[in-house]
N, C-alpha and C positions, 0 to 999 in steps of 0.2 A: 660426425656432425649431429648435433642434437636438434630434434624437431620439437618446438614448443607448440603444444596443442591447446585448444579451447577446453578447459576443464568442465566437469559437470558441476553446475551451480545449484542444483536442486532437482527434485523429482519432476517438477512440471516445467523446467526450463530447457528448451530445445535449441535456442539460438540467442545471440546477443549482438549488440552493435558496438563497434569500436568507436569510442568517443575521443580518445587521445593516445597517441604514441608517446611514451615517456623516454624512449631511447631511439636514437637514429642509427642507421646502418653504419657500422664501424665503431660504435660505442662499446666500451668495456662494461660487462655486466657482472656484478658480484652475486654470490649465492643468495637466493631468496630476495633479490632486489626486484622491484616492480618494473615491468617492461612496458605495459600498456594499461589503459583503463577501459573497461567495457560497461555497457548499460544493458540490463535485461528489463523485463517488465516487472521485476521484483526490486532490484537494488543496483546501485553502481558499485563496481568492485575493481580493485587492481589485480592484475595477473602477474605474479612473481615468477622468476626463473628458478627452477630447481637445480640448475647447474651454473657454474661460473664460466665465463667465456667472452666472446665477441659476437655482437649481433651482425651477421653477414647479410641477411636478407629478410625484409618485411614483405610478407606475401599478400597483405591486404592494406587498404588505405583507411583513413579515418572516415567514419559513417558507413563503412561496409558492414554487412550482416554476415556473421560467421556461425557455423553450426557446432554443436557440442562434439568434441573429438576431432575437429578439423585442424590441420596444421596452420598455425598463425605465422610462425617465423622460424628461421634457421639460425642456430647459435653454434659457433665454432668453439669447441672446448680445447683445453690444453692437450697437445699431442695429435690433434686432428690435422690432416693435410689440408691445405687450402682447397676449397671445393668450388666447382664451377657454379655460376649463378643458376638458380632453379629455372626450369623451363616454364613457359607460359601455361602449360597444362596443369601446373600444380595449384593454381588458384584461378577462380573465375575472373574474367576480365571485367573491370569496372565499366559502368554505363553512364559516363558524365552527361551525355545528351539527354538521357532519360531523367537524370536528376534535375537538369535545368528545365525540362518540360513541365515539371510539376513542383515548383518551389514551395507551393502551399501545402504539400503533403506533410502530415505531422511526423515528427521524429518518434522513434520508439519510446513508449512510456517507461518511466522509471518507478522507483519504489513508491510506496505510499501505503497507505493504509492497507493493504492486502490485495495484491493483484491476482493471486490465485482465486480469491473470492469472485472477482469479476468474471474469470473464465468459467467458474462453476455455475454462475447464474446467467450466462450468455443466452442459453436456450430459452430460459423463461422470458428474458427481455425480447428475444426474437419474435415471440408469438404476437406481440402488439406493436413492436417498433420496426420490424424488418431488419434488425441487426444481423450481421453475418455470424453464423454459428461456428463453434470451434471445429466441428467436423461436419462434412457434407459430402455425400456420395463416396464415403470411404476415404476422403482426403482430409488431412489435418491442416488447419490454417493457424499460423502463429498470431499472437496479439497484435504485432506490428502490421502484418498483412491485413488483418481484419480492420484495424483502425484506419489504414489508408483507404481500403475499399469502401468503408462506411462514409468517410469524409468526402470521397470523390463520387459517391453515388453509384458505385459498382454493385450490381445485384448479385445474389448468390449464384444465379444461373451463369452470369458472365464470368464470375470467379471460377466456377467449375470448368468453364471452357478454356481457361488459360493453361497452356502447356507449361508445367513446372520444370525448372532446371536444377532444383535442389536435390538433396538426398532422397532417394526413392520417389522421385517425381514431385517433390513438395514445391509448392509455389512460394517463391521468395519475393523480397521487396523489389529486386530488380525486375522480376517478371511482371509484377503489377505496374511498376512505373513504365515499362516498355509498352504494356497494353494501353495504358492511359495516353501515352504519347501518340500511338497509332490512332486511338479513338478520337483524340483532339485534332489530329491532322485531317480527319474527315470533314467535309463541308458541313457547317452548322446551319440549321434551319433559321430563316429570318424571322425574328420575333416582331409581332405587331407593336408599334409604339404605344405607350400608355403614359398618361399624365401622372406625375408623382404627387401624392397628397401633400398639401401645403404644410401639414403638421411635421413631416419628416424632411422637408426640403433642405433644412439647414444641416442635415447629417450627410457626411460623405462616405460613411461606412455601410457596406451591404449587410443585411441581416446574417448573423452567424448561425451555422447549422451544426449542432452537436453531433457526437458519434451515435446518438440514439434517435436521430431524426427530428428533433424538435427545433423549431426556428425561434431564435431570440430576437426581440426588437432591436433595431440598431440605435445606439446612443447618439445623442447630439454631441458633436465635437466642438468645444469652445476654444477660443484663442488662448494659447498658453498651455493647453492640455498636453499631457505626455502619454504617448502610446507605448506600452511595454508588453512584449509578447510573453505569454506564459511559458515557463520552463517545463521540461518533461514531467517532473513530479507534480507540479500544479495542474497540468493537463490531465494526468491520471486521476488525481484527487477529484477534480471537477467532474469528470466522466463517471467516476465511481459513486459520487454523491447523487448525481442526477439519476443514475441507474437505480440506486437503492430506493429513492423516493418513488420512482415509477413502479418498481417491483413490489414493494411492501407497503401496505396500508399502516402507517405509523400511528401508534397511540402512546401517550406518555403519562405515567403516574408519578406523583410526588409524595415523598414522606419526609418529615422533619425528624432528625435523630439527635438525642442528647448525648454528646460524646465527651462530657466533662471527665469521666473516669479515665478515658483513653488519653486525654490531654495531660492530666495529672500524672498518670503512670509513665507516659513517655518522657515528660520533664524529669521524672525521678531516675529513669534508667538509661537515658540516651548517652549521658556522659561516660558512664562505666562501660556501656556497650561499645562505644566508639574506641575507647582505650583498649578493650579486650580484643575486639574484632578488626580494629583499624578500618572501620566502615561506619557510615552514618545510618541511623535508624529514623526513617521518615514515616509519615502516616500511611503511605501507599501500601506497604506490605500488610499492615494491620487491616486496611479495608479489603485487600485481596483475600486475606484469610476468611473474613466474614462472608465474602461473595462465594468462596469455595464451599463453605459450610451450607450456605443457602441453596447452592446448586445441588448439593447432595440431598437436601430436603425436597427440592423441586426439580428433578432431573429433566422434566419436559421443557425447561428453559435452555438446556444444553443440547439443542438440536439444530438441524439445517433442513432446508426444503430442496428437493430435487424433483421438479415438475409437480406431481401430485403425491410424491412419496416423502414421508418424514424420516429423516436420518437421525436416529438417536445415538449421540456420540458417547462412547465409553470413556475416553480420556477427557479431563477437564483442562483445556488449554486456554489460558487467560491472555488476551491481548491487552496491552497497555498503551493507549494513544499517547504519543510523545511529540511535543513540539520541537522542531529543529531550529537552530540559529537563523536559518534562512527564512523562517516564517512558515515553512511547509510542515506537514504532519506525516508521521510514520507510526506503524503499529507493530512493535516487536512482541513476540509471544512467549509466555512462560509455559513450556510444555509440562503436562502432568503436574499442574500446580497443587493438586491435592496430596501429592507425595512429599511436599516440602514442610518443614517446620517453619515457625515464624522467622527464625534467624535465616533459614535457607531462602525463604521468600524475599527477605530484605537484601540478601546478597544477589539474588537473581534480578530483582528490580534495579538495583544500583548498577549491576554489570550491563544490563541491556540499555539502560538510560545513558550510560557512559559511551557505549558503542554507538548509539544513535547520534549523540552529540559530535562524535569524532568520525562519523561516516564510515564505521567499521562493521556494520551489520552485514551478515551473509544472507542469501535468499532463504535459507532454512530458519533464520532467526525471525522472519516476518511472515511465515506461512503456517497453516494448520490450526489457526485460532478457532475456538468454538464459542467464546463469549468475550466481550470487550468491555473494558472499564476506561473511562476518560475523566481526568481531573480538571474540571473547569474552574475550580476554586483556586488553582495556581495563579490565575489571572485576576483574582478578586471577584469572580462571578459568584452570585448567590446560588443560582441554579441554571440549568440549560435544558434544551430539548435535543439530545444527540441523535444523529442519523445512524441507522443500523449498518454495521459493517458486514455486507453480504458475503457469503450466503448464511451468515448467522441470523438469529431471529430476535436478538435483544442486545441492548447496550446500556450501561449504567454510567451516569454522570455524577461526579462528586462535587458538591458546592463548597464554598469557602466556609471555614469554621469561624464562627463569630460569637462574641460574648453577648448574651441576650437575657433580659429579665424573664423569669419563668415561674410558674406556680409549682412548688415542690411539696409533695405530701410527706409529712413527718408524723411520728407518734403523737406529738402534741397538737397536730392540726396543720392546715395548709399554710405555706409561707411563700413569700416572693424572694427569689434568690437569683444571683447571677450565674448563668450556666453557659457552657460552650455547646453551641448547636450548629447543625448543618443540614442542608437539604440534599436528598438523594433523588435524582430524576431518572426514571426507568422508561426507556423507549423500547417498544416491542412490536413484533409483526402480528397484526390482528388476524392474519390468515390462520395461524396455529396457536397463538397465545391470546386467550381472552382476558378481559379485565380482571377477572377473579385471580387467575394464575399470575398475571403481570403485577397486580397490586399486592398479592400475598407474598410474592418473592421479594419485592423491595422492602416490604414491611419486615420480613424475616431478617434481611440484611441489617436493617436498623435495630432489630431486637438483639442480634449478636453484638452489635457495637455498644448498645446501651447496657448490656449485661457484662461488660468487661470487668475482669478481676484485677483490682488495683494491686493485689499482692502477687501477681503472676511473675514467674521467673523467666528469663530469656537467656 
């Protein structure tokens, strides 16, 4: 009898939520065929079977939280004798009553722009928002447990008082839900009636409270309005963006770059490159190469903040914000981008973009970024003011390339010519990046783009 276990999905991933069983008990499973889908705070993934056989027992239900290394199911392989059904002690009993007691508890968040960044900056947010830290009193709290606790107003002290049923006494989702059920069962104090302001009398929605303690005003619901609940990815993106704006004082510098030589060069070589490499040559790897060169010139851009400590990163790991067909956003990372040639960057960019579009990114693909680039020009935008991907300290937005009239200096004098131009928008954390550094960096990126060699080989 083969035991299918929860595999390790990344260094910072300790648990996952089962979102869907793809196989029922009694179904035949082929080698490497997907058995179930799980969601971590990084990305959604299918769990394949390393053996062929028959699924005889599923030890967990959908929406159950499982730990890395925990047995998920039993698969009978060829030659195995029929086995008795697993005892109840092989898996924790589900708590349906607790689930019903708190239907508003958020589901475990999924990928997005860099969930590891949220964990790394949790302590900084906690200082001013009261968010639950990743570790407290020597206990580790998963992102799912912390998000439920924050949404339900469970204090750090209350969370520390909960007896954990997980591995090494870790508090699990079920433990928190059971605690909330018991707490809600206690008599609630009678609130004094208060007259509602006339301005919001037409709204039937209570003010929303984010995971960071901020109260948003309730919108007015008009006849015919549609109410759509955020999916897990959108919820994670929303929390991440609010957290980033709260943590970092954002400043944005703009530079206009003349990329005519790049446009002409790419038009000249892209056909032969595609035939030779069977891959497309987009503008993105060209911009990435310029960013890498500028980071080498200004290494203090390639840093993170841990409390009052500046972490200077040795690797240059470039995140590339990628829009998904669902409208959500994810940030796959090119690790050690400074070690790639232009052709290598082109292949890395295309591979990650393709994996993102087909929902095939692994947790390792979207963690470890040290600087992020986002291409708002893809949507026809001239420029933007991007939000920093925490715990990084800067992000570059690439605007659309447009034909513009410009003054060009020639040996015979100034002339008006049609040039290909674009705006670069550089947002940075003013706690550690001053205007001089932030401005010089984006100017250097533009310089590398404008100095492009039209005779370059690839």
